[in-house]
mmJSON file of the N, C-alpha and C atoms, coordinates in Angstrom:
{"data_MODEL":{"atom_site":{
"group_PDB":["ATOM","ATOM","ATOM","ATOM","ATOM","ATOM","ATOM","ATOM","ATOM","ATOM","ATOM","ATOM","ATOM","ATOM","ATOM","ATOM","ATOM","ATOM","ATOM","ATOM","ATOM","ATOM","ATOM","ATOM","ATOM","ATOM","ATOM","ATOM","ATOM","ATOM","ATOM","ATOM","ATOM","ATOM","ATOM","ATOM","ATOM","ATOM","ATOM","ATOM","ATOM","ATOM","ATOM","ATOM","ATOM","ATOM","ATOM","ATOM","ATOM","ATOM","ATOM","ATOM","ATOM","ATOM","ATOM","ATOM","ATOM","ATOM","ATOM","ATOM","ATOM","ATOM","ATOM","ATOM","ATOM","ATOM","ATOM","ATOM","ATOM","ATOM","ATOM","ATOM","ATOM","ATOM","ATOM","ATOM","ATOM","ATOM","ATOM","ATOM","ATOM","ATOM","ATOM","ATOM","ATOM","ATOM","ATOM","ATOM","ATOM","ATOM","ATOM","ATOM","ATOM","ATOM","ATOM","ATOM","ATOM","ATOM","ATOM","ATOM","ATOM","ATOM","ATOM","ATOM","ATOM","ATOM","ATOM","ATOM","ATOM","ATOM","ATOM","ATOM","ATOM","ATOM","ATOM","ATOM","ATOM","ATOM","ATOM","ATOM","ATOM","ATOM","ATOM","ATOM","ATOM","ATOM","ATOM","ATOM","ATOM","ATOM","ATOM","ATOM","ATOM","ATOM","ATOM","ATOM","ATOM","ATOM","ATOM","ATOM","ATOM","ATOM","ATOM","ATOM","ATOM","ATOM","ATOM","ATOM","ATOM","ATOM","ATOM","ATOM","ATOM","ATOM","ATOM","ATOM","ATOM","ATOM","ATOM","ATOM","ATOM","ATOM","ATOM","ATOM","ATOM","ATOM","ATOM","ATOM","ATOM","ATOM","ATOM","ATOM","ATOM","ATOM","ATOM","ATOM","ATOM","ATOM","ATOM","ATOM","ATOM","ATOM","ATOM","ATOM","ATOM","ATOM","ATOM","ATOM","ATOM","ATOM","ATOM","ATOM","ATOM","ATOM","ATOM","ATOM","ATOM","ATOM","ATOM","ATOM","ATOM"],
"id":[1,2,3,4,5,6,7,8,9,10,11,12,13,14,15,16,17,18,19,20,21,22,23,24,25,26,27,28,29,30,31,32,33,34,35,36,37,38,39,40,41,42,43,44,45,46,47,48,49,50,51,52,53,54,55,56,57,58,59,60,61,62,63,64,65,66,67,68,69,70,71,72,73,74,75,76,77,78,79,80,81,82,83,84,85,86,87,88,89,90,91,92,93,94,95,96,97,98,99,100,101,102,103,104,105,106,107,108,109,110,111,112,113,114,115,116,117,118,119,120,121,122,123,124,125,126,127,128,129,130,131,132,133,134,135,136,137,138,139,140,141,142,143,144,145,146,147,148,149,150,151,152,153,154,155,156,157,158,159,160,161,162,163,164,165,166,167,168,169,170,171,172,173,174,175,176,177,178,179,180,181,182,183,184,185,186,187,188,189,190,191,192,193,194,195,196,197,198,199,200,201],
"type_symbol":["N","C","C","N","C","C","N","C","C","N","C","C","N","C","C","N","C","C","N","C","C","N","C","C","N","C","C","N","C","C","N","C","C","N","C","C","N","C","C","N","C","C","N","C","C","N","C","C","N","C","C","N","C","C","N","C","C","N","C","C","N","C","C","N","C","C","N","C","C","N","C","C","N","C","C","N","C","C","N","C","C","N","C","C","N","C","C","N","C","C","N","C","C","N","C","C","N","C","C","N","C","C","N","C","C","N","C","C","N","C","C","N","C","C","N","C","C","N","C","C","N","C","C","N","C","C","N","C","C","N","C","C","N","C","C","N","C","C","N","C","C","N","C","C","N","C","C","N","C","C","N","C","C","N","C","C","N","C","C","N","C","C","N","C","C","N","C","C","N","C","C","N","C","C","N","C","C","N","C","C","N","C","C","N","C","C","N","C","C","N","C","C","N","C","C","N","C","C","N","C","C"],
"label_atom_id":["N","CA","C","N","CA","C","N","CA","C","N","CA","C","N","CA","C","N","CA","C","N","CA","C","N","CA","C","N","CA","C","N","CA","C","N","CA","C","N","CA","C","N","CA","C","N","CA","C","N","CA","C","N","CA","C","N","CA","C","N","CA","C","N","CA","C","N","CA","C","N","CA","C","N","CA","C","N","CA","C","N","CA","C","N","CA","C","N","CA","C","N","CA","C","N","CA","C","N","CA","C","N","CA","C","N","CA","C","N","CA","C","N","CA","C","N","CA","C","N","CA","C","N","CA","C","N","CA","C","N","CA","C","N","CA","C","N","CA","C","N","CA","C","N","CA","C","N","CA","C","N","CA","C","N","CA","C","N","CA","C","N","CA","C","N","CA","C","N","CA","C","N","CA","C","N","CA","C","N","CA","C","N","CA","C","N","CA","C","N","CA","C","N","CA","C","N","CA","C","N","CA","C","N","CA","C","N","CA","C","N","CA","C","N","CA","C","N","CA","C","N","CA","C","N","CA","C","N","CA","C","N","CA","C"],
"label_alt_id":[null,null,null,null,null,null,null,null,null,null,null,null,null,null,null,null,null,null,null,null,null,null,null,null,null,null,null,null,null,null,null,null,null,null,null,null,null,null,null,null,null,null,null,null,null,null,null,null,null,null,null,null,null,null,null,null,null,null,null,null,null,null,null,null,null,null,null,null,null,null,null,null,null,null,null,null,null,null,null,null,null,null,null,null,null,null,null,null,null,null,null,null,null,null,null,null,null,null,null,null,null,null,null,null,null,null,null,null,null,null,null,null,null,null,null,null,null,null,null,null,null,null,null,null,null,null,null,null,null,null,null,null,null,null,null,null,null,null,null,null,null,null,null,null,null,null,null,null,null,null,null,null,null,null,null,null,null,null,null,null,null,null,null,null,null,null,null,null,null,null,null,null,null,null,null,null,null,null,null,null,null,null,null,null,null,null,null,null,null,null,null,null,null,null,null,null,null,null,null,null,null],
"label_comp_id":["MET","MET","MET","ASN","ASN","ASN","ALA","ALA","ALA","GLN","GLN","GLN","GLU","GLU","GLU","LEU","LEU","LEU","LYS","LYS","LYS","THR","THR","THR","LYS","LYS","LYS","THR","THR","THR","PRO","PRO","PRO","ASP","ASP","ASP","GLN","GLN","GLN","LEU","LEU","LEU","ARG","ARG","ARG","ASP","ASP","ASP","GLN","GLN","GLN","LEU","LEU","LEU","ALA","ALA","ALA","ALA","ALA","ALA","LEU","LEU","LEU","LYS","LYS","LYS","LYS","LYS","LYS","GLU","GLU","GLU","ALA","ALA","ALA","PHE","PHE","PHE","ASN","ASN","ASN","LEU","LEU","LEU","ARG","ARG","ARG","PHE","PHE","PHE","GLN","GLN","GLN","GLN","GLN","GLN","ALA","ALA","ALA","THR","THR","THR","GLY","GLY","GLY","GLN","GLN","GLN","LEU","LEU","LEU","GLU","GLU","GLU","ASN","ASN","ASN","THR","THR","THR","ALA","ALA","ALA","ARG","ARG","ARG","MET","MET","MET","ARG","ARG","ARG","ALA","ALA","ALA","VAL","VAL","VAL","ARG","ARG","ARG","LYS","LYS","LYS","ASP","ASP","ASP","VAL","VAL","VAL","ALA","ALA","ALA","ARG","ARG","ARG","VAL","VAL","VAL","LYS","LYS","LYS","THR","THR","THR","VAL","VAL","VAL","LEU","LEU","LEU","ASN","ASN","ASN","GLN","GLN","GLN","LYS","LYS","LYS","ALA","ALA","ALA","ALA","ALA","ALA","GLU","GLU","GLU","ALA","ALA","ALA","ALA","ALA","ALA","ALA","ALA","ALA","LYS","LYS","LYS"],
"label_asym_id":["A","A","A","A","A","A","A","A","A","A","A","A","A","A","A","A","A","A","A","A","A","A","A","A","A","A","A","A","A","A","A","A","A","A","A","A","A","A","A","A","A","A","A","A","A","A","A","A","A","A","A","A","A","A","A","A","A","A","A","A","A","A","A","A","A","A","A","A","A","A","A","A","A","A","A","A","A","A","A","A","A","A","A","A","A","A","A","A","A","A","A","A","A","A","A","A","A","A","A","A","A","A","A","A","A","A","A","A","A","A","A","A","A","A","A","A","A","A","A","A","A","A","A","A","A","A","A","A","A","A","A","A","A","A","A","A","A","A","A","A","A","A","A","A","A","A","A","A","A","A","A","A","A","A","A","A","A","A","A","A","A","A","A","A","A","A","A","A","A","A","A","A","A","A","A","A","A","A","A","A","A","A","A","A","A","A","A","A","A","A","A","A","A","A","A","A","A","A","A","A","A"],
"label_entity_id":["1","1","1","1","1","1","1","1","1","1","1","1","1","1","1","1","1","1","1","1","1","1","1","1","1","1","1","1","1","1","1","1","1","1","1","1","1","1","1","1","1","1","1","1","1","1","1","1","1","1","1","1","1","1","1","1","1","1","1","1","1","1","1","1","1","1","1","1","1","1","1","1","1","1","1","1","1","1","1","1","1","1","1","1","1","1","1","1","1","1","1","1","1","1","1","1","1","1","1","1","1","1","1","1","1","1","1","1","1","1","1","1","1","1","1","1","1","1","1","1","1","1","1","1","1","1","1","1","1","1","1","1","1","1","1","1","1","1","1","1","1","1","1","1","1","1","1","1","1","1","1","1","1","1","1","1","1","1","1","1","1","1","1","1","1","1","1","1","1","1","1","1","1","1","1","1","1","1","1","1","1","1","1","1","1","1","1","1","1","1","1","1","1","1","1","1","1","1","1","1","1"],
"label_seq_id":[1,1,1,2,2,2,3,3,3,4,4,4,5,5,5,6,6,6,7,7,7,8,8,8,9,9,9,10,10,10,11,11,11,12,12,12,13,13,13,14,14,14,15,15,15,16,16,16,17,17,17,18,18,18,19,19,19,20,20,20,21,21,21,22,22,22,23,23,23,24,24,24,25,25,25,26,26,26,27,27,27,28,28,28,29,29,29,30,30,30,31,31,31,32,32,32,33,33,33,34,34,34,35,35,35,36,36,36,37,37,37,38,38,38,39,39,39,40,40,40,41,41,41,42,42,42,43,43,43,44,44,44,45,45,45,46,46,46,47,47,47,48,48,48,49,49,49,50,50,50,51,51,51,52,52,52,53,53,53,54,54,54,55,55,55,56,56,56,57,57,57,58,58,58,59,59,59,60,60,60,61,61,61,62,62,62,63,63,63,64,64,64,65,65,65,66,66,66,67,67,67],
"pdbx_PDB_ins_code":[null,null,null,null,null,null,null,null,null,null,null,null,null,null,null,null,null,null,null,null,null,null,null,null,null,null,null,null,null,null,null,null,null,null,null,null,null,null,null,null,null,null,null,null,null,null,null,null,null,null,null,null,null,null,null,null,null,null,null,null,null,null,null,null,null,null,null,null,null,null,null,null,null,null,null,null,null,null,null,null,null,null,null,null,null,null,null,null,null,null,null,null,null,null,null,null,null,null,null,null,null,null,null,null,null,null,null,null,null,null,null,null,null,null,null,null,null,null,null,null,null,null,null,null,null,null,null,null,null,null,null,null,null,null,null,null,null,null,null,null,null,null,null,null,null,null,null,null,null,null,null,null,null,null,null,null,null,null,null,null,null,null,null,null,null,null,null,null,null,null,null,null,null,null,null,null,null,null,null,null,null,null,null,null,null,null,null,null,null,null,null,null,null,null,null,null,null,null,null,null,null],
"Cartn_x":[124.989,125.472,126.622,126.636,127.731,128.434,129.546,130.368,129.648,128.819,128.105,127.164,126.492,125.607,126.412,127.573,128.394,128.978,129.287,129.894,128.948,127.642,126.673,126.482,127.003,126.811,127.897,127.575,128.552,129.512,130.674,131.622,131.035,130.187,129.571,128.658,127.88,127.011,127.839,128.961,129.828,130.435,130.832,131.401,130.353,129.125,128.041,127.796,127.813,127.582,128.743,129.958,131.118,131.011,130.573,130.406,129.346,128.252,127.192,127.676,128.456,128.978,129.964,130.787,131.742,131.015,129.938,129.15,128.5,128.006,127.4,128.444,129.648,130.717,131.063,131.092,131.366,130.29,129.041,127.938,127.979,128.339,128.44,129.559,130.701,131.802,131.387,130.641,130.167,129.217,128.304,127.366,128.101,129.141,129.886,130.604,131.153,131.881,130.958,129.707,128.763,127.965,128.221,127.532,126.124,125.781,124.427,124.315,125.436,125.425,124.902,123.864,123.269,123.771,123.897,124.307,125.768,126.682,128.099,128.559,127.844,128.216,128.057,127.223,127.006,128.291,129.126,130.38,131.263,131.365,132.181,131.603,130.293,129.645,129.872,129.802,130.009,131.456,132.406,133.815,134.054,133.436,133.599,132.932,131.783,131.12,131.975,132.613,133.512,134.64,135.209,136.293,135.818,134.614,134.08,133.905,133.353,133.129,134.464,135.449,136.762,137.407,137.257,137.832,137.214,135.903,135.223,135.597,135.704,136.12,137.522,138.424,139.781,139.807,138.969,138.892,138.385,137.38,136.837,137.86,138.639,139.673,140.767,141.123,142.15,141.665,140.392,139.833,139.843,139.484,139.456,140.863,141.85,143.223,143.792,143.316,143.822,143.281,142.165,141.545,142.185],
"Cartn_y":[76.968,76.423,77.299,77.58,78.375,77.61,78.138,77.439,77.309,78.282,78.211,77.004,76.74,75.573,74.291,74.268,73.06,72.785,73.832,73.652,73.005,73.084,72.487,70.999,70.501,69.099,68.225,66.948,65.989,65.581,65.052,64.603,63.548,62.68,61.67,62.323,63.304,64.02,64.761,65.332,66.05,65.105,63.918,62.943,62.48,62.303,61.937,63.049,64.286,65.413,65.552,65.284,65.353,64.317,63.113,62.076,62.477,63.07,63.499,64.618,65.532,66.628,66.126,65.165,64.607,63.864,63.181,62.486,63.497,64.598,65.631,66.268,66.491,67.063,66.132,64.843,63.872,63.932,63.981,64.04,65.328,66.418,67.684,67.647,67.057,66.932,66.066,65.017,64.121,64.861,65.649,66.425,67.444,68.061,69.047,68.378,67.205,66.509,66.099,65.804,65.387,66.556,67.763,68.938,69.127,68.489,68.58,69.566,70.102,70.973,72.354,72.798,74.104,75.162,74.805,75.767,75.503,76.156,75.909,76.484,77.456,78.038,77.031,76.034,75.024,74.246,74.05,73.322,74.064,75.363,76.158,76.132,76.237,76.231,74.906,73.807,72.488,72.351,72.818,72.76,73.546,74.705,75.521,74.864,74.228,73.526,72.36,71.647,70.546,71.101,72.213,72.821,73.243,73.79,74.203,73.001,71.925,70.731,70.167,70.104,69.581,70.462,71.769,72.684,72.47,72.364,72.17,70.813,69.784,68.468,68.539,69.232,69.358,70.161,71.181,71.965,71.108,70.291,69.417,68.374,67.851,66.875,67.514,68.754,69.448,69.731,70.077,70.315,69.031,67.916,66.64,66.217,66.494,66.119,66.982,68.222,69.124,68.776,68.092,67.751,66.548],
"Cartn_z":[123.271,124.521,125.0,126.289,126.827,127.944,128.381,129.365,130.708,131.061,132.337,132.368,131.262,131.196,131.336,130.732,130.757,132.136,132.873,134.193,135.187,134.929,135.848,135.579,134.461,134.103,134.711,134.855,135.381,134.267,134.63,133.603,132.657,133.168,132.302,131.265,131.705,130.77,129.726,130.159,129.229,128.193,128.642,127.694,126.685,127.149,126.23,125.21,125.679,124.785,123.802,124.261,123.383,122.27,122.62,121.606,120.584,121.057,120.142,119.223,119.763,118.944,117.899,118.286,117.322,116.207,116.57,115.554,114.604,115.169,114.333,113.409,113.932,113.11,111.953,112.231,111.174,110.095,110.523,109.568,108.743,109.383,108.656,107.622,107.998,107.035,105.858,106.14,105.083,104.15,104.729,103.91,103.049,103.619,102.845,101.672,101.9,100.843,99.705,100.024,98.999,98.43,98.947,98.431,98.951,100.051,100.591,101.756,102.203,103.37,102.995,103.705,103.431,104.411,105.674,106.699,107.073,106.373,106.623,107.961,108.494,109.785,110.915,110.709,111.754,112.04,111.016,111.216,112.225,112.075,112.983,114.392,114.499,115.808,116.524,115.783,116.391,116.861,116.057,116.459,117.746,117.841,119.04,120.252,120.036,121.13,121.62,120.698,121.08,121.951,121.541,122.31,123.696,123.789,125.094,126.011,125.477,126.291,126.766,125.88,126.265,127.333,127.198,128.177,129.548,129.603,130.891,131.483,130.655,131.153,131.759,131.083,131.617,132.901,132.998,134.235,135.381,135.119,136.15,136.575,135.624,135.946,136.787,136.481,137.25,138.679,138.813,140.152,140.977,140.318,141.022,141.436,140.594,140.919,142.041,142.135,143.159,144.539,144.588,145.892,146.52],
"occupancy":[1.0,1.0,1.0,1.0,1.0,1.0,1.0,1.0,1.0,1.0,1.0,1.0,1.0,1.0,1.0,1.0,1.0,1.0,1.0,1.0,1.0,1.0,1.0,1.0,1.0,1.0,1.0,1.0,1.0,1.0,1.0,1.0,1.0,1.0,1.0,1.0,1.0,1.0,1.0,1.0,1.0,1.0,1.0,1.0,1.0,1.0,1.0,1.0,1.0,1.0,1.0,1.0,1.0,1.0,1.0,1.0,1.0,1.0,1.0,1.0,1.0,1.0,1.0,1.0,1.0,1.0,1.0,1.0,1.0,1.0,1.0,1.0,1.0,1.0,1.0,1.0,1.0,1.0,1.0,1.0,1.0,1.0,1.0,1.0,1.0,1.0,1.0,1.0,1.0,1.0,1.0,1.0,1.0,1.0,1.0,1.0,1.0,1.0,1.0,1.0,1.0,1.0,1.0,1.0,1.0,1.0,1.0,1.0,1.0,1.0,1.0,1.0,1.0,1.0,1.0,1.0,1.0,1.0,1.0,1.0,1.0,1.0,1.0,1.0,1.0,1.0,1.0,1.0,1.0,1.0,1.0,1.0,1.0,1.0,1.0,1.0,1.0,1.0,1.0,1.0,1.0,1.0,1.0,1.0,1.0,1.0,1.0,1.0,1.0,1.0,1.0,1.0,1.0,1.0,1.0,1.0,1.0,1.0,1.0,1.0,1.0,1.0,1.0,1.0,1.0,1.0,1.0,1.0,1.0,1.0,1.0,1.0,1.0,1.0,1.0,1.0,1.0,1.0,1.0,1.0,1.0,1.0,1.0,1.0,1.0,1.0,1.0,1.0,1.0,1.0,1.0,1.0,1.0,1.0,1.0,1.0,1.0,1.0,1.0,1.0,1.0],
"B_iso_or_equiv":[0.0,0.0,0.0,0.0,0.0,0.0,0.0,0.0,0.0,0.0,0.0,0.0,0.0,0.0,0.0,0.0,0.0,0.0,0.0,0.0,0.0,0.0,0.0,0.0,0.0,0.0,0.0,0.0,0.0,0.0,0.0,0.0,0.0,0.0,0.0,0.0,0.0,0.0,0.0,0.0,0.0,0.0,0.0,0.0,0.0,0.0,0.0,0.0,0.0,0.0,0.0,0.0,0.0,0.0,0.0,0.0,0.0,0.0,0.0,0.0,0.0,0.0,0.0,0.0,0.0,0.0,0.0,0.0,0.0,0.0,0.0,0.0,0.0,0.0,0.0,0.0,0.0,0.0,0.0,0.0,0.0,0.0,0.0,0.0,0.0,0.0,0.0,0.0,0.0,0.0,0.0,0.0,0.0,0.0,0.0,0.0,0.0,0.0,0.0,0.0,0.0,0.0,0.0,0.0,0.0,0.0,0.0,0.0,0.0,0.0,0.0,0.0,0.0,0.0,0.0,0.0,0.0,0.0,0.0,0.0,0.0,0.0,0.0,0.0,0.0,0.0,0.0,0.0,0.0,0.0,0.0,0.0,0.0,0.0,0.0,0.0,0.0,0.0,0.0,0.0,0.0,0.0,0.0,0.0,0.0,0.0,0.0,0.0,0.0,0.0,0.0,0.0,0.0,0.0,0.0,0.0,0.0,0.0,0.0,0.0,0.0,0.0,0.0,0.0,0.0,0.0,0.0,0.0,0.0,0.0,0.0,0.0,0.0,0.0,0.0,0.0,0.0,0.0,0.0,0.0,0.0,0.0,0.0,0.0,0.0,0.0,0.0,0.0,0.0,0.0,0.0,0.0,0.0,0.0,0.0,0.0,0.0,0.0,0.0,0.0,0.0],
"pdbx_formal_charge":[null,null,null,null,null,null,null,null,null,null,null,null,null,null,null,null,null,null,null,null,null,null,null,null,null,null,null,null,null,null,null,null,null,null,null,null,null,null,null,null,null,null,null,null,null,null,null,null,null,null,null,null,null,null,null,null,null,null,null,null,null,null,null,null,null,null,null,null,null,null,null,null,null,null,null,null,null,null,null,null,null,null,null,null,null,null,null,null,null,null,null,null,null,null,null,null,null,null,null,null,null,null,null,null,null,null,null,null,null,null,null,null,null,null,null,null,null,null,null,null,null,null,null,null,null,null,null,null,null,null,null,null,null,null,null,null,null,null,null,null,null,null,null,null,null,null,null,null,null,null,null,null,null,null,null,null,null,null,null,null,null,null,null,null,null,null,null,null,null,null,null,null,null,null,null,null,null,null,null,null,null,null,null,null,null,null,null,null,null,null,null,null,null,null,null,null,null,null,null,null,null],
"auth_seq_id":[1,1,1,2,2,2,3,3,3,4,4,4,5,5,5,6,6,6,7,7,7,8,8,8,9,9,9,10,10,10,11,11,11,12,12,12,13,13,13,14,14,14,15,15,15,16,16,16,17,17,17,18,18,18,19,19,19,20,20,20,21,21,21,22,22,22,23,23,23,24,24,24,25,25,25,26,26,26,27,27,27,28,28,28,29,29,29,30,30,30,31,31,31,32,32,32,33,33,33,34,34,34,35,35,35,36,36,36,37,37,37,38,38,38,39,39,39,40,40,40,41,41,41,42,42,42,43,43,43,44,44,44,45,45,45,46,46,46,47,47,47,48,48,48,49,49,49,50,50,50,51,51,51,52,52,52,53,53,53,54,54,54,55,55,55,56,56,56,57,57,57,58,58,58,59,59,59,60,60,60,61,61,61,62,62,62,63,63,63,64,64,64,65,65,65,66,66,66,67,67,67],
"auth_comp_id":["MET","MET","MET","ASN","ASN","ASN","ALA","ALA","ALA","GLN","GLN","GLN","GLU","GLU","GLU","LEU","LEU","LEU","LYS","LYS","LYS","THR","THR","THR","LYS","LYS","LYS","THR","THR","THR","PRO","PRO","PRO","ASP","ASP","ASP","GLN","GLN","GLN","LEU","LEU","LEU","ARG","ARG","ARG","ASP","ASP","ASP","GLN","GLN","GLN","LEU","LEU","LEU","ALA","ALA","ALA","ALA","ALA","ALA","LEU","LEU","LEU","LYS","LYS","LYS","LYS","LYS","LYS","GLU","GLU","GLU","ALA","ALA","ALA","PHE","PHE","PHE","ASN","ASN","ASN","LEU","LEU","LEU","ARG","ARG","ARG","PHE","PHE","PHE","GLN","GLN","GLN","GLN","GLN","GLN","ALA","ALA","ALA","THR","THR","THR","GLY","GLY","GLY","GLN","GLN","GLN","LEU","LEU","LEU","GLU","GLU","GLU","ASN","ASN","ASN","THR","THR","THR","ALA","ALA","ALA","ARG","ARG","ARG","MET","MET","MET","ARG","ARG","ARG","ALA","ALA","ALA","VAL","VAL","VAL","ARG","ARG","ARG","LYS","LYS","LYS","ASP","ASP","ASP","VAL","VAL","VAL","ALA","ALA","ALA","ARG","ARG","ARG","VAL","VAL","VAL","LYS","LYS","LYS","THR","THR","THR","VAL","VAL","VAL","LEU","LEU","LEU","ASN","ASN","ASN","GLN","GLN","GLN","LYS","LYS","LYS","ALA","ALA","ALA","ALA","ALA","ALA","GLU","GLU","GLU","ALA","ALA","ALA","ALA","ALA","ALA","ALA","ALA","ALA","LYS","LYS","LYS"],
"auth_asym_id":["A","A","A","A","A","A","A","A","A","A","A","A","A","A","A","A","A","A","A","A","A","A","A","A","A","A","A","A","A","A","A","A","A","A","A","A","A","A","A","A","A","A","A","A","A","A","A","A","A","A","A","A","A","A","A","A","A","A","A","A","A","A","A","A","A","A","A","A","A","A","A","A","A","A","A","A","A","A","A","A","A","A","A","A","A","A","A","A","A","A","A","A","A","A","A","A","A","A","A","A","A","A","A","A","A","A","A","A","A","A","A","A","A","A","A","A","A","A","A","A","A","A","A","A","A","A","A","A","A","A","A","A","A","A","A","A","A","A","A","A","A","A","A","A","A","A","A","A","A","A","A","A","A","A","A","A","A","A","A","A","A","A","A","A","A","A","A","A","A","A","A","A","A","A","A","A","A","A","A","A","A","A","A","A","A","A","A","A","A","A","A","A","A","A","A","A","A","A","A","A","A"],
"auth_atom_id":["N","CA","C","N","CA","C","N","CA","C","N","CA","C","N","CA","C","N","CA","C","N","CA","C","N","CA","C","N","CA","C","N","CA","C","N","CA","C","N","CA","C","N","CA","C","N","CA","C","N","CA","C","N","CA","C","N","CA","C","N","CA","C","N","CA","C","N","CA","C","N","CA","C","N","CA","C","N","CA","C","N","CA","C","N","CA","C","N","CA","C","N","CA","C","N","CA","C","N","CA","C","N","CA","C","N","CA","C","N","CA","C","N","CA","C","N","CA","C","N","CA","C","N","CA","C","N","CA","C","N","CA","C","N","CA","C","N","CA","C","N","CA","C","N","CA","C","N","CA","C","N","CA","C","N","CA","C","N","CA","C","N","CA","C","N","CA","C","N","CA","C","N","CA","C","N","CA","C","N","CA","C","N","CA","C","N","CA","C","N","CA","C","N","CA","C","N","CA","C","N","CA","C","N","CA","C","N","CA","C","N","CA","C","N","CA","C","N","CA","C","N","CA","C","N","CA","C","N","CA","C","N","CA","C"],
"pdbx_PDB_model_num":[1,1,1,1,1,1,1,1,1,1,1,1,1,1,1,1,1,1,1,1,1,1,1,1,1,1,1,1,1,1,1,1,1,1,1,1,1,1,1,1,1,1,1,1,1,1,1,1,1,1,1,1,1,1,1,1,1,1,1,1,1,1,1,1,1,1,1,1,1,1,1,1,1,1,1,1,1,1,1,1,1,1,1,1,1,1,1,1,1,1,1,1,1,1,1,1,1,1,1,1,1,1,1,1,1,1,1,1,1,1,1,1,1,1,1,1,1,1,1,1,1,1,1,1,1,1,1,1,1,1,1,1,1,1,1,1,1,1,1,1,1,1,1,1,1,1,1,1,1,1,1,1,1,1,1,1,1,1,1,1,1,1,1,1,1,1,1,1,1,1,1,1,1,1,1,1,1,1,1,1,1,1,1,1,1,1,1,1,1,1,1,1,1,1,1,1,1,1,1,1,1]
}}}
């Protein structure tokens, strides 16, 4: 997922995606703690995706406040 894809989504869609990513991050942390996690790079990718979604949400909020 890249920032351009995220910018085309509505804030509601972004919040839904953020919730799904946070749930996935929780599940990945749980798998790592129990030793079941095979793809450790996925944890980093999910963290970065969460940051991208939050950044785009904040940009959209700033645009709305400026209008």
